[in-house]
N, C-alpha and C positions, 0 to 999 in steps of 0.2 A: 947864829940864836939858839939858845939854849934854851928846854924846854924841860920843865918840872912836873913831877907827875905826883900829885897827892890826893888821897882818897878818904872818902867818910870812914866812919868806924863800920860801918857794913862791912867795907869789905873783908875784912879778916875773916866774915860769917861765909861770905863767896868761895872762899877757897875752903872752907870748910865742907862748902855742899859742891866741892871739885865733879864727886863722882853721882852725882844726879843731872848734871846740867852736860857731860861728856857727849859726844854727839858720834853716831857709828854710822859707817857706811857701808851697803849690801853689793853682792855681785849678781849680776843678772847671770841666770843658769839658764841656757836654751832648749830645746826639746819638749818632752813629755816627761809624764813621769813626775815622782816625789821629790826628785832634785828641782824639779821647776817647780814645785809647790813649795819648798821651801824656801827659794829663792826670791817666788813670792811674797810666802810672807814676809822673808826680811826686806821685803820693799817697802811693803803695804804697815811697815812700822810695829809689827808684832812682839808679843815675845810668852807668850801661853805654853806651855809644856808641851803640848798637844801638836804644837807647829817644830818646836824641837824631836818630838818621837819621831817626826816626817822627815824630818835631815838626817835621823839617825837610819832610817829605815834606808834611807837614800843611800849614804856610806858603804851599807853594809850589805845589801844585798844587788843594787843596780850598775848595770855595766857603764861609764861613766868617762868619758877622756881627764886626760891627766888635770887639764883646766876647769871642767867644770867638778872634777872632784875636790881639787884645790876650794873651789866657788862655794862649793855644798859644808867644805866645815867652815867657811871663814860667817857664812850664814847661818849657819849652826851658832858659830860665837858671839854674830850679833844679835840673835834671839837671846843668848845668855851674857851677855854683856849689858842687856839693858834691863835684866835683872840683879844686876850688881853682883853675879856670881863671875870674878875676874879673874880663878884662877883657869876656872873650865873653859873660858873663853879665849885664855892665852894660850890653853895649850893646842886650840881648835886654829888658831892665829897660827902657832908654830907648825903644827901637820901641816895645815895650808902653803906655810914657806918653804917646808922641806919636799912640798911637791911640787910649787910654783914660787922658784924663791923674787921672783920679780913683781910679785902680786902687790902693787903698790894699796891695795883696800885692805889683806892683810897687816902690813903694816902700820895705815895708817889708825887701826882698831886697837891692835894689840898698843900700839902708840895710848890709845883712850884708855882701856885697859890699865896699864901702868899710872898713867893718870891718875885712875880711881882708886888704885894701890897708892895713892900717895910716891910712887916711885916716876918724882918729875922730871931726871934728869935720866932715866931709863925709857920713859917715854918720849923726849925730847928728841932721841935718837932716832925712834922709830919714824914719829912726826917729820922730822926731816927726811928720813927717807926716803915715804910716802910722795912726798913733797916732789923729791929729786927724778923719782921714779917717775910722774907724772898723775899723777892720781886723779878720777874721777871728776870728783867732786872737791875741789880743792880748797873749800871755806868750810869744810868741816873739818879736813885737818889743818887749818890757820885759827879755826875756834879751837880745837885742842891743845894746840901749841900755845897757845893764849896761856889755858888754863897751868899746864904746865910750866910756865916761865911763871905765870903769876905762884904756883906756889913755892916754886927756887926766890920769893920777891924779886924778882926783875921785872918790876909796875911798866918798865919803859917799853921791855919787849911785848910785854904782855900788852900794852895799849895797842901799839904797831898792828900786831897780829890780830885785835879784836878788828882792829879800821879795818884791815885786807879782807877777813872775812866778812864785813858787811858791804865795803866796794863787790866784792864778788856774788853776792846774794844782799840784791838791797832790801826787800822782801822779809829776809829774814828777823825776827823778834830776837833772836836770842844774842848775838855780837850786840846789835843797839843797847838791848837791857843795861848787858855788861858793862859799854862805854856810857853810859850815864852815869858809872860810879864814880868817873875820871876826870879833872877837874887839870886844864893845861894852862900852866903858870908861861909865859913866856920871861927869859931873866936876859 
């Protein structure tokens, strides 16, 4: 059986609002100091520039392992991503990947930044890489991948990725809200 997917008129509005709905994923940095404060701010959903300054100070002044330095760049990028500062966020994710090329969270966040810039195909490649590497919160990668598919007018794949995000995180309202826009018809 084939399934057809149709959308109400509001669906095109949702595509225009992708930047506001993309989700970010932070990295836990262990230990004390400013890098840990930066990590906590990212984990707590902060976006205020004062937390970004803490991240920057950690990068500039603290002795960090490559892993923690990469994580601190990811966390600063997450703060920037939440403010829709996509170029600066992507720059942080690029540096993180230069330090630790298999950091799945950097790929999922860079993918979200690219989706926010409406560079859907590029974002899709990063989101696929994040899932391949085993990102800690795959539901966020699937949700962002759904946004990318929707931006590329691949509604069928968008639907399946929203469903997967909801399956992985049944209490999360965002994929449930997106799925409510779809009508599935059996053919």
